[in-house]
C-alpha positions in Angstrom: -96.9 -30.0 19.6 -96.7 -29.1 23.3 -97.1 -31.9 25.8 -96.7 -32.7 29.5 -95.0 -35.9 30.4 -95.8 -37.9 33.5 -92.7 -36.5 35.1 -90.4 -39.3 34.0 -86.8 -38.5 32.9 -86.6 -38.2 29.1 -83.7 -39.7 27.0 -81.0 -37.2 26.2 -80.7 -36.4 22.6 -77.2 -36.1 21.1 -76.1 -32.8 19.8 -74.4 -32.4 16.4 -71.1 -32.0 18.2 -69.3 -34.9 19.7 -69.0 -33.2 23.1 -71.2 -34.9 25.7 -74.2 -33.1 27.0 -75.6 -33.6 30.5 -79.3 -33.2 30.9 -80.1 -31.0 33.9 -83.0 -32.2 36.1 -83.8 -29.9 39.1 -86.3 -30.8 41.8 -87.8 -28.5 44.3 -86.2 -27.7 47.7 -88.8 -28.6 50.3 -88.2 -25.6 52.6 -86.6 -22.2 52.8 -83.3 -23.7 54.1 -80.1 -22.1 53.0 -77.9 -24.7 54.5 -74.8 -25.9 52.6 -74.0 -27.8 50.5 -76.4 -26.7 47.7 -76.4 -28.4 44.4 -74.3 -26.8 41.6 -76.0 -24.0 39.6 -78.8 -23.6 42.1 -77.3 -21.5 44.9 -78.9 -20.4 48.2 -81.7 -17.9 47.9 -81.2 -15.0 50.3 -84.5 -15.2 52.2 -84.7 -13.1 55.4 -84.8 -15.2 58.5 -83.2 -18.2 56.9 -80.9 -20.2 59.1 -77.2 -20.4 58.4 -76.3 -23.3 60.7 -77.2 -26.8 59.6 -76.9 -28.1 63.1 -79.8 -26.1 64.5 -82.1 -29.1 65.0 -83.5 -29.3 61.5 -84.0 -32.7 59.8 -82.2 -32.9 56.5 -82.5 -35.5 53.7 -81.4 -36.0 50.2 -84.0 -36.6 47.5 -83.3 -36.7 43.7 -79.8 -35.5 44.1 -80.9 -32.2 45.9 -80.6 -31.7 49.6 -83.9 -30.7 51.2 -84.3 -29.4 54.8 -87.5 -29.6 56.8 -88.2 -27.0 59.4 -86.8 -23.5 59.8 -86.0 -21.0 62.5 -88.7 -19.1 64.2 -87.4 -15.9 62.6 -88.2 -17.3 59.2 -91.9 -17.0 59.9 -91.8 -13.4 61.1 -93.7 -11.0 58.9 -92.1 -8.0 57.5 -93.2 -5.3 55.1 -90.5 -6.4 52.7 -91.8 -10.0 52.7 -95.3 -8.8 52.1 -94.3 -6.7 49.1 -92.0 -9.3 47.4 -93.9 -12.5 48.4 -97.5 -11.4 47.7 -100.6 -12.6 49.5 -100.9 -13.1 53.3 -100.9 -16.1 55.6 -103.3 -17.1 58.3 -104.0 -14.5 61.0 -103.3 -11.6 58.6 -99.5 -12.2 58.6 -97.7 -11.5 55.3 -96.6 -14.6 53.4 -92.9 -15.3 53.0 -91.5 -14.5 49.6 -90.8 -17.3 47.2 -87.5 -17.1 45.2 -87.8 -18.8 41.8 -85.3 -19.8 39.2 -86.2 -21.3 35.8 -84.0 -23.7 33.9 -84.2 -24.6 30.2 -82.3 -27.6 28.8 -81.0 -27.3 26.2 -80.8 -23.6 25.4 -80.4 -22.5 22.7 -82.3 -25.2 20.8 -80.7 -26.1 17.5 -82.3 -29.5 16.8 -85.8 -30.9 16.7 -86.5 -32.5 20.1 -87.5 -31.8 23.7 -86.7 -28.7 25.8 -86.9 -29.7 29.5 -88.4 -26.9 31.7 -87.4 -27.2 35.4 -88.1 -24.8 38.3 -86.3 -24.3 41.6 -88.0 -22.6 44.5 -86.7 -21.4 47.8 -89.5 -23.1 49.7 -92.4 -25.5 49.0 -95.1 -24.5 46.6 -98.4 -26.1 45.6 -98.5 -25.4 41.9 -96.7 -23.9 39.0 -98.0 -22.1 35.9 -95.8 -21.9 32.7 -96.4 -19.4 29.9 -95.0 -18.9 26.4 -94.0 -15.6 25.0 -95.3 -12.2 26.0 -98.9 -13.0 25.1 -98.9 -15.4 28.1 -100.1 -18.4 26.1 -100.3 -21.1 28.8 -98.0 -24.1 28.4 -99.3 -25.7 31.6 -101.4 -24.4 34.4 -101.5 -25.8 38.0 -98.6 -28.2 37.4 -97.6 -30.3 40.4 -94.0 -29.6 41.5 -91.9 -32.2 39.8 -88.7 -32.5 37.8 -89.0 -31.6 35.0 -92.1 -29.6 35.3 -92.8 -29.5 31.5 -91.3 -30.8 28.3 -91.6 -28.4 25.3 -91.5 -30.5 22.1 -89.8 -28.5 19.3 -90.6 -30.1 15.9 -89.5 -29.5 12.4 -93.0 -28.3 11.7 -92.2 -24.9 13.2 -93.7 -25.6 16.6 -93.4 -23.3 18.5 -91.3 -21.7 15.7 -87.8 -20.5 15.1 -86.6 -17.4 16.8 -86.5 -15.9 20.3 -89.1 -17.0 22.8 -89.8 -16.3 26.5 -90.7 -19.0 29.0 -92.2 -17.6 32.2 -92.8 -19.6 35.4 -95.2 -18.4 38.2 -95.3 -20.4 41.4 -98.0 -20.5 44.1 -97.4 -21.4 47.8 -100.1 -22.7 50.2 -99.9 -19.5 52.3 -100.6 -17.2 49.4 -97.0 -16.4 48.6 -95.9 -16.4 45.0 -92.9 -15.7 42.8 -91.9 -15.8 39.2 -88.9 -16.0 36.8 -88.5 -16.0 33.1 -85.8 -17.1 30.6 -85.2 -16.5 26.9 -85.2 -19.5 24.6 -83.7 -19.3 21.2 -84.9 -21.9 18.7 -82.9 -22.2 15.6 -83.8 -25.6 14.1 -82.8 -26.4 10.5 -85.8 -27.0 8.2 -86.5 -30.6 7.3 -84.7 -32.0 4.3 -81.6 -29.8 4.5 -78.2 -31.3 4.7 -76.6 -32.1 8.1 -73.2 -32.5 6.6 -72.2 -32.0 2.9 -73.3 -34.9 0.8 -70.8 -37.6 0.4 -70.1 -38.3 -3.2 -67.7 -41.0 -4.4 -66.5 -40.3 -7.9 -64.0 -43.2 -7.8 -64.7 -46.9 -8.3 -67.8 -47.1 -6.1 -70.6 -46.5 -8.6 -73.7 -46.7 -6.5 -75.3 -47.5 -3.2 -78.5 -49.7 -3.2 -79.2 -50.1 0.5 -78.6 -48.4 3.9 -78.9 -49.5 7.6 -78.2 -47.7 10.9 -74.8 -48.9 12.2 -73.5 -47.4 15.4 -73.0 -43.6 14.9 -73.7 -43.6 11.2 -74.8 -46.1 8.5 -73.6 -49.1 6.7 -74.2 -48.9 2.9 -74.2 -51.7 0.4 -73.6 -51.1 -3.3 -71.6 -51.9 -6.3 -68.5 -50.7 -8.3 -67.1 -51.4 -11.7 -64.0 -53.5 -12.2 -62.3 -54.8 -15.3 -64.1 -58.0 -14.8 -67.5 -56.5 -14.3 -69.6 -55.3 -11.3 -68.7 -56.3 -7.8 -70.7 -55.9 -4.5 -69.2 -53.6 -1.9 -70.0 -52.5 1.7 -69.0 -49.2 3.3 -69.4 -47.7 6.7 -70.1 -44.0 6.8 -69.6 -41.9 10.0 -72.7 -40.0 11.1 -70.8 -37.0 12.3 -68.5 -36.3 9.5 -70.3 -38.0 6.6 -67.1 -39.7 5.5 -66.3 -43.4 5.1 -64.6 -45.2 8.0 -61.8 -47.4 6.8 -61.7 -49.2 3.5 -64.6 -50.6 1.5 -65.2 -54.3 1.9 -65.3 -56.1 -1.5 -67.7 -59.0 -1.6 -67.6 -60.5 -5.1 -69.3 -60.4 -8.5 -72.8 -59.0 -8.7 -75.3 -59.8 -11.5 -78.0 -57.2 -11.0 -78.1 -53.9 -9.1 -80.4 -51.0 -8.3 -83.3 -50.0 -6.1 -85.5 -53.1 -5.4 -82.8 -55.4 -6.6 -79.9 -55.0 -4.3 -77.2 -55.4 -3.0 -79.2 -55.1 0.3 -77.8 -54.6 3.8 -79.2 -55.2 7.4 -77.4 -54.4 10.7 -76.5 -57.2 13.1 -74.8 -55.0 15.7 -73.1 -51.6 16.0 -70.1 -52.8 14.0 -71.4 -55.7 11.9 -73.9 -56.2 9.1 -75.1 -58.7 6.6 -75.1 -58.0 2.9 -77.1 -60.0 0.4 -76.8 -59.7 -3.4 -77.5 -61.7 -6.6 -74.3 -63.1 -8.1 -73.7 -64.6 -11.6 -73.1 -68.4 -11.6 -72.8 -70.8 -14.5 -74.8 -68.7 -16.9 -77.5 -68.2 -14.3 -77.8 -66.4 -10.9 -77.9 -67.4 -7.3 -78.4 -65.5 -4.0 -75.3 -64.7 -1.9 -74.9 -63.4 1.6 -71.9 -62.5 3.8 -71.3 -61.1 7.3 -69.3 -57.9 7.2 -67.5 -56.6 10.3 -65.9 -53.3 9.3 -62.2 -53.1 10.0 -61.8 -56.9 9.7 -61.2 -59.3 6.8 -64.1 -60.4 4.7 -66.1 -63.3 6.1 -67.3 -66.4 4.2 -69.9 -66.1 1.4 -72.9 -68.3 1.6 -74.9 -69.0 -1.6 -78.2 -70.3 -2.6 -79.5 -72.6 -5.5 -79.1 -71.7 -9.1 -81.7 -69.5 -10.7 -82.4 -67.6 -7.5 -82.1 -63.9 -6.7 -82.3 -61.8 -3.5 -83.7 -58.3 -3.3 -83.9 -57.6 0.5 -82.6 -58.9 3.8 -83.6 -58.7 7.5 -82.0 -59.9 10.7 -84.0 -61.7 13.4 -81.7 -62.6 16.3 -79.4 -65.4 14.8 -81.5 -65.9 11.7 -81.3 -64.1 8.3 -84.5 -63.6 6.2 -83.8 -63.3 2.5 -86.6 -62.1 0.2 -86.4 -62.6 -3.6 -87.5 -65.1 -6.3 -86.6 -68.2 -8.2 -86.7 -68.1 -12.0 -89.3 -70.3 -13.7 -88.8 -69.1 -17.3 -88.1 -66.0 -19.3 -89.3 -63.0 -17.2 -91.2 -65.4 -15.0 -90.5 -66.0 -11.3 -92.0 -67.5 -8.2 -91.6 -65.4 -5.0 -89.4 -67.0 -2.4 -88.4 -66.3 1.2 -85.4 -68.1 2.7 -84.4 -68.4 6.4 -80.7 -69.1 7.0 -78.5 -69.3 10.0 -76.6 -66.1 10.7 -73.8 -68.3 12.3 -73.2 -71.0 9.6 -75.3 -69.9 6.6 -77.2 -73.2 6.7 -80.7 -73.1 5.1 -83.2 -73.4 7.9 -86.5 -72.9 6.0 -88.0 -71.5 2.8 -91.4 -70.5 1.6 -92.7 -70.2 -2.0 -95.5 -68.0 -3.1 -97.1 -68.4 -6.5 -100.5 -68.6 -8.1 -102.2 -72.0 -7.8 -102.2 -74.4 -10.7 -105.9 -73.7 -11.2 -105.1 -70.0 -11.7 -101.8 -70.5 -13.5 -101.7 -73.9 -15.1 -98.3 -73.5 -16.7 -96.8 -71.3 -14.0 -96.1 -68.4 -16.3 -97.1 -65.6 -14.0 -94.4 -63.4 -12.4 -94.1 -63.1 -8.6 -91.2 -61.3 -6.9 -90.4 -60.2 -3.4 -88.9 -56.7 -3.1 -88.8 -55.8 0.6 -88.8 -57.4 4.0 -89.0 -56.0 7.6 -89.4 -57.1 11.1 -92.7 -55.6 12.4 -93.3 -56.3 16.1 -93.3 -60.1 16.4 -93.9 -60.6 12.7 -91.9 -60.8 9.5 -93.5 -58.9 6.6 -92.5 -59.5 3.0 -93.8 -57.2 0.2 -93.5 -57.5 -3.5 -95.5 -57.8 -6.7 -97.5 -60.5 -8.5 -99.4 -60.9 -11.7 -103.2 -61.4 -11.6 -106.0 -61.2 -14.0 -108.1 -58.0 -14.0 -111.8 -57.6 -14.8 -110.9 -57.5 -18.5 -109.1 -60.9 -18.2 -105.7 -59.2 -18.8 -102.6 -59.8 -16.6 -101.7 -56.8 -14.4 -99.2 -56.4 -11.5 -100.5 -56.0 -8.0 -98.9 -55.5 -4.6 -98.6 -58.6 -2.4 -98.1 -58.6 1.3 -97.0 -61.8 3.2 -96.9 -62.0 7.0 -95.0 -64.7 9.0 -94.4 -65.2 12.7 -90.9 -65.2 14.1 -90.9 -69.0 13.8 -91.2 -68.7 10.0 -94.9 -69.9 10.0 -97.1 -68.1 7.5 -99.9 -66.0 9.0 -101.7 -64.3 6.1 -101.3 -63.0 2.6 -102.9 -60.0 1.0 -103.1 -58.9 -2.6 -104.0 -55.4 -3.8 -107.5 -55.3 -5.3 -106.5 -52.5 -7.6 -109.1 -50.2 -6.2 -107.2 -47.0 -7.0 -105.2 -47.8 -10.2 -105.0 -50.6 -12.6 -101.5 -51.8 -11.4 -99.4 -51.3 -8.3 -96.4 -52.9 -6.7 -94.8 -52.9 -3.2 -91.1 -52.1 -3.2 -90.4 -51.5 0.5 -91.9 -52.0 3.9 -91.3 -50.3 7.3 -92.8 -50.7 10.8 -94.8 -48.0 12.5 -94.3 -47.1 16.1 -98.0 -47.0 16.8 -98.4 -50.5 15.4 -98.8 -51.9 11.9 -96.6 -51.0 8.9 -96.4 -48.9 5.8 -95.6 -50.0 2.2 -94.4 -47.9 -0.6 -93.8 -48.6 -4.3 -95.7 -47.5 -7.4 -99.1 -47.5 -9.1 -100.3 -46.8 -12.6 -103.1 -47.1 -15.0 -102.7 -49.1 -18.2 -100.6 -47.4 -20.9 -99.6 -44.7 -18.3 -96.5 -44.0 -16.2 -95.8 -45.0 -12.6 -96.5 -42.8 -9.6 -95.4 -43.3 -6.0 -98.1 -45.2 -4.1 -98.0 -45.7 -0.3 -100.3 -47.9 1.8 -100.8 -48.0 5.6 -101.6 -51.4 7.2 -103.0 -52.1 10.7 -101.3 -54.4 13.2 -103.5 -57.3 11.9 -102.5 -56.7 8.3 -105.5 -54.8 7.1 -105.1 -52.1 4.4 -106.5 -49.0 6.1 -105.3 -46.1 4.0 -103.5 -45.2 0.8 -102.0 -42.3 -0.8 -100.8 -41.4 -4.4 -98.2 -38.7 -5.1 -99.5 -36.9 -8.2 -96.8 -36.8 -10.9 -98.9 -37.4 -13.9 -96.2 -36.5 -16.5 -93.2 -37.8 -14.6 -92.5 -41.5 -13.9 -91.8 -42.0 -10.1 -91.2 -45.0 -7.8 -90.8 -45.3 -4.0 -87.8 -47.6 -3.3 -87.4 -47.2 0.5 -89.6 -46.1 3.4 -89.2 -45.2 7.1 -91.0 -43.3 9.9 -89.3 -40.3 11.7 -89.8 -39.4 15.4 -92.7 -37.1 14.6 -94.6 -39.8 12.8 -93.9 -38.5 9.3 -93.4 -41.1 6.6 -90.1 -40.6 4.7 -89.9 -42.1 1.2 -86.8 -42.4 -1.0 -87.0 -43.3 -4.7 -86.8 -41.8 -8.2 -88.6 -39.1 -10.2 -88.3 -38.7 -13.9 -87.8 -35.0 -14.5 -87.7 -34.3 -17.4 -88.6 -37.5 -19.2 -85.0 -37.9 -20.4 -83.4 -37.7 -17.0 -84.4 -39.6 -13.7 -83.5 -37.9 -10.5 -83.2 -39.1 -6.9 -86.3 -38.1 -4.9 -86.6 -38.0 -1.1 -89.7 -36.5 0.6 -91.6 -36.7 3.9 -95.4 -36.8 4.2 -97.5 -36.3 7.3 -99.8 -39.3 6.6 -102.5 -40.3 4.1 -103.6 -36.7 3.8 -101.8 -33.4 3.6 -99.0 -31.8 1.6 -95.5 -33.0 1.8 -93.5 -31.6 4.8 -90.3 -31.4 2.7 -88.7 -32.8 -0.3 -85.2 -33.1 -1.9 -84.6 -33.7 -5.6 -81.0 -34.7 -6.3 -80.0 -34.3 -9.9 -76.5 -35.7 -10.8 -74.2 -33.7 -13.0 -74.7 -36.1 -16.0 -77.7 -37.2 -18.0 -78.7 -40.5 -16.6 -80.8 -42.4 -14.0 -80.2 -41.0 -10.5 -81.9 -42.9 -7.7 -82.2 -42.8 -3.9 -82.4 -46.5 -3.1 -81.4 -46.9 0.5 -82.9 -45.2 3.6 -82.4 -45.3 7.3 -84.0 -43.0 10.0 -82.5 -42.8 13.4 -84.2 -42.4 16.8 -84.2 -38.6 16.5 -85.7 -38.4 13.1 -82.5 -37.7 11.1 -82.7 -39.3 7.6 -79.8 -41.1 6.0 -80.1 -41.7 2.2 -77.8 -43.7 0.0 -78.0 -43.9 -3.8 -76.4 -43.4 -7.1 -76.3 -40.6 -9.7 -74.8 -40.2 -13.1 -71.6 -38.2 -13.7 -70.7 -38.2 -17.3 -71.1 -41.7 -18.6 -71.0 -43.7 -15.4 -72.8 -43.6 -12.0 -71.2 -42.5 -8.8 -72.3 -43.3 -5.2 -73.8 -40.7 -2.8 -74.9 -40.5 0.8 -76.9 -37.8 2.5 -77.9 -37.0 6.1 -80.9 -34.7 6.4 -82.6 -32.8 9.2 -86.0 -34.2 10.1 
């Protein structure tokens, strides 16, 4: 994709190295002046007749960090054969136009990451327009551009636009008097294909048995998971550095955990660059209750706040000083009512709660199962997704996706239940906001007596289901457990894929939208025979994908974390 910005400075993308990079913006000099001082890396074009004394009556000013000088000596307008041959064209009265010296700048160069290349041009005197061309076939990038800084932004994507390899950018400038000039620069593009490792995968073969959630946290991610002790499973939080892929400091142990895995937690949400909240379901008095704690890495464990008995939590979101917990409350064997709790991020006090269940007319004895699986802040709304049981046309209970929307004051806005238009059953396991507005939900769908396949739905800003997509894995059970959008608008999904039927592998892939083949995919198969899953996902501002999960090694799982190119 090639685009022209409205000449506003673009944000600087970090390189893979830790060394700082300064983005170079070069504006146009407004005359043929060669007066010192000139900005670094630009230099003074040696134009015949240019003045060398800045005190010769010229008005000088500084604009955009570059000194520009108005006016020039009379000798600068004298026509010569040399000027005519190098400048091209002729001015009024048949006089040859002055030459225009041109220098082209590409930032960054070479290009080793998906992102923007800023094309800037310096000229020795004012010009009226600039043409930019790509490669030797002179494919136009922009024609008749108004002089500005930068002149053009070349968007290098992971979809091979304009493609890896050596390219040539050529600038041709045009002055009002007919003078012109040009320059060209080579641009090497060497972007890693999407889905390849940025750093070697982090694998913890020790006591940390798996990660179930991930969130962006400073330069890296915070991951929540579990590990096995002599007394059972315990919830844990770890911070992983985004540059090295290694843990920073010691894991934070949080307490006993009753259930684990994708869609069940422990879940994590960032509060700041160095703090996060972790929510998990803990065992208590023969039952369960939700628990949540603030984790500031490098400090002692904070207090643990707990909910009522028979509750569970599967997802968490942070809205200013309020935590939103999504889960369920048990009503009987394999029967739950969906619940959402709002608690204070400062004290853990319960501020509000909402129940969602079928009405007594639909479910007289409250035996249908309703569970929340994911929650996200979407614009000025809180969106909760999950699954509920409803009667189908044959009067049989089936599971369907449910979407609940609330405003930021906890008030319910609307609810939506899947009509089952594509498959008999489906469930929402995760939700993520879209930059263009609305949100996307992933999970699974299946027909009766069949296996699950990854199902993804797109919703508008007003909560309408506008598109859906099914990944065809007819012989392999598959579930989407986490979802996000990268900088190019691709939807990234993390989950599981049964392949073969005796072994489930972690599955991460990116899709361009409701239609089209996957842009890339990663299937991670642990060394042992057992369930491997990618349960946590975080996508940073530049499209890099962080994935956290668990895989089997021998007879027990081990935690892993990946960072992938977009």
